Structures are given as C-alpha cells and as structure tokens.
C-alpha positions in Angstrom: 98.1 88.8 93.8 95.7 86.7 95.9 95.7 85.3 99.5 94.4 81.8 100.5 93.8 81.2 104.2 94.4 77.5 105.0 92.1 77.8 108.0 88.4 78.1 109.0 89.3 80.2 112.1 86.9 83.2 112.3 89.6 85.1 114.2 92.3 84.7 111.5 89.8 85.6 108.8 88.8 88.8 110.8 92.5 89.7 111.2 93.2 89.5 107.5 90.0 91.5 106.7 91.0 94.2 109.1 94.4 94.3 107.4 92.7 95.0 104.0 92.8 91.4 102.7 89.8 89.4 101.5 91.2 85.8 101.3 90.0 82.7 99.7 89.2 80.2 102.5 90.2 76.5 102.0 90.0 74.1 105.0 93.1 72.0 105.3 92.6 68.2 105.3 95.0 67.5 108.1 94.6 65.3 111.2 96.4 67.4 113.7 96.5 64.8 116.4 98.0 62.2 114.0 100.6 64.7 112.8 101.6 65.6 116.4 101.7 61.9 117.4 103.8 60.9 114.5 106.4 63.6 115.3 106.4 62.7 118.9 106.9 59.0 118.1 109.7 59.8 115.7 111.6 61.8 118.3 110.5 59.7 121.3 109.7 62.9 123.2 107.1 65.6 123.2 107.7 68.6 121.0 108.2 72.0 122.6 105.3 74.4 122.1 107.1 76.4 119.4 108.0 73.3 117.5 104.5 71.9 117.7 102.7 75.0 116.4 105.1 75.3 113.6 104.8 71.7 112.6 101.0 72.0 112.5 101.0 75.3 110.7 103.3 73.8 108.0 101.2 70.7 107.6 98.0 72.8 107.1 99.6 75.3 104.7 101.4 72.6 102.7 98.2 70.6 102.2 96.3 73.6 100.9 99.2 75.0 98.9 99.7 71.8 96.9 96.0 71.4 96.3 95.7 74.9 95.1 98.7 74.5 92.8 97.2 71.3 91.3 93.5 72.3 91.1 93.8 76.0 90.4 96.8 76.4 88.1 96.1 80.1 87.5 96.2 81.0 91.2 98.9 83.6 91.8 99.6 84.6 95.4 100.3 83.2 98.8 98.8 80.5 101.0 98.8 81.1 104.8 98.6 78.4 107.5 98.7 78.9 111.2 98.4 77.2 114.6 98.4 78.5 118.2 99.0 77.1 121.7 99.2 78.7 125.1 101.8 77.7 127.7 101.5 78.5 131.3 102.8 76.9 134.5 104.7 74.3 132.6 101.6 73.1 130.7 100.7 73.6 127.1 97.0 74.2 126.2 95.1 74.2 122.9 91.3 74.6 122.9 89.6 73.4 126.1 86.3 72.4 124.4 84.5 71.7 127.7 83.4 74.1 130.5 85.2 72.0 133.0 88.6 72.3 131.2 88.1 76.0 130.6 87.3 76.5 134.3 90.3 74.6 135.4 92.6 76.6 133.1 91.2 80.0 134.2 91.7 79.1 137.9 95.3 78.6 137.0 95.6 81.7 134.8 94.2 84.3 137.2 97.0 86.7 138.2 99.5 84.7 136.1 101.4 85.3 132.8 101.6 82.8 130.0 103.1 82.6 126.5 101.0 82.4 123.4 102.9 80.5 120.7 101.8 81.1 117.1 103.2 79.1 114.2 103.1 80.6 110.7 103.7 79.0 107.3 103.4 81.0 104.1 103.7 79.4 100.6 104.2 81.4 97.4 102.1 79.7 94.7 101.8 80.7 91.1 101.5 79.5 87.5 104.5 77.4 86.5 106.0 77.8 90.0 106.6 75.1 92.5 105.2 76.2 95.9 108.0 77.7 98.1 107.7 78.1 101.8 108.7 80.6 104.5 108.1 79.9 108.2 108.3 81.6 111.6 107.0 81.3 115.2 105.8 84.4 117.0 105.3 84.7 120.7 103.4 87.1 123.0 103.3 87.1 126.8 99.8 87.5 128.2 99.1 88.6 131.8 95.6 88.0 133.4 93.9 90.0 136.0 94.2 88.6 139.5 90.8 89.9 140.6 88.6 88.0 138.1 85.8 86.7 140.3 84.2 83.3 140.2 81.0 84.9 139.0 82.7 86.6 136.1 84.5 83.4 135.2 81.3 81.4 135.2 79.6 84.1 133.0 82.5 84.0 130.6 82.4 80.2 130.4 78.6 80.3 129.9 79.1 82.6 126.9 80.9 79.7 125.1 83.7 81.9 123.8 86.6 80.3 125.7 85.7 76.8 124.8 86.9 77.0 121.2 90.0 79.2 121.3 93.6 78.3 122.1 94.3 79.0 125.8 90.6 79.5 126.6 90.7 83.2 126.2 90.5 86.0 123.6 92.0 89.5 123.7 89.8 91.1 121.2 86.4 90.1 122.4 84.7 89.1 125.7 87.9 88.0 127.3 89.7 91.2 126.7 88.7 92.9 130.0 90.3 90.1 132.0 93.7 90.7 130.4 95.9 93.4 131.9 99.0 93.2 129.7 100.2 91.8 126.3 103.9 91.9 125.4 104.5 91.3 121.7 102.5 91.7 118.6 98.9 91.9 119.8 97.6 90.2 116.7 99.6 87.1 117.7 97.2 86.6 120.5 94.2 86.9 118.2 95.4 84.2 115.9 98.3 85.3 113.7 101.1 87.9 113.9 100.4 90.3 111.0 103.9 91.7 111.2 105.3 88.2 111.0 103.2 87.4 107.9 104.4 90.6 106.2 108.0 89.6 106.8 107.4 86.1 105.5 105.7 87.4 102.4 108.6 89.7 101.8 111.0 86.8 102.1 109.0 85.2 99.3 109.2 88.3 97.1 105.7 89.5 97.8 104.9 93.1 98.6 102.4 93.2 101.4 100.4 96.1 100.0 99.9 94.2 96.8 97.7 91.8 98.8 95.2 94.4 99.8 91.8 93.8 98.3 90.7 96.1 95.6 87.4 97.8 96.4 
C-alpha cells in the first residue's frame, strides 16, 4: 500500500516521514488562482476560508490521482492533497512572499488569535479501481505572543522562513517560540492534520498502519 503526496511542500513531506510514511512526490499541475477565480465567479461571491482550502486541496489531489491512475496502473494506495490558509481579524492569508507583506501581517498577529484552515483530499487509487475520494477540513486556533519585539520580528523576516508559509509563520521551526497556544491538532498548523488523514484513509477502507514504510 503506497502513498502519493500531491504537493511539493517540505512541511507536508516532513509530517508524513515523521509519521512513518515515505511518499511518492508528484507536483500537481493546478493553477490555484484560476481555480479560485472560477469558483468565485460562478458563485458571484468570495469563498469562505474552509471552502477555499477544500476546493484547492481537491483540485490538486484529483489532478495527481487521475494522472497516477492513467500513467501507473499498478499503483495501489492513496493520493493526498492539501491546502492551508490563515484567517485573522476578518482577513484571509496565504503565503506573504514579500518581507513587506510578512511584516504587516505580524504587526496584526502579535497578541492575537487566528484560525488555520487546512483542506484535505484523499483518493483511493488502485489497479482496476476508479479513484474514490474522501475530504475534510481541519482547523486549529493559533495565539501569538504579545511581546514579540520589532527586532525579533525583523530577524524572523530576514530568515526568509515566514515568506513562503501560509499565514507567515511556522509552529515547528523558527516561528515556534513566538506562539503561545495552539488549540486543535498541532499537525494542522504544520501543513496537514494527521488525525484527519487517518480518518479519511479509514473511510476509504485503508488501514493507516498499512501505509507505514517498510525499513
């Protein structure tokens, strides 16, 4: 029983490895902005954070699952797709990409609590099986220290870490000391909820421990 991760996120790969899984990595060929724009246009309104992360997770997992099914007919296992966004103060944030955006967000986050929304899509793929999907959204509340100094913030931004992660922070690396509380599955904040993935795999008839890599 194999696992394919439909993501190039180092954090998601690390999570699976720490959970005993060595996945196949396949980058999804999905234009996330186009997918989100199309859904917004169809509804004539912006999607809520939980809806948006699930939409994007499903698009990425579906793309890879159907490619795996067509190109690797002997693949037997699951394909995992995910997406995360952080909501705080009525605003929804993905990756900031620039120091200016990261600085503005952290000035808002100091002493505040926001919600990390993580969408999960899992496809069961196997020989002579049409891909079948199970989905869920996990959420975790994250509270930031109020006494983060401007000097600490500038050093963190200069490290480059917050520029390429949803919400401009990590809980498992340099950003961890600036976080005072996490309510919910901590792995949700890293990139995916492992407990949610286990539940979705079980819904698809897959025993989680069967996914552990054999040493």
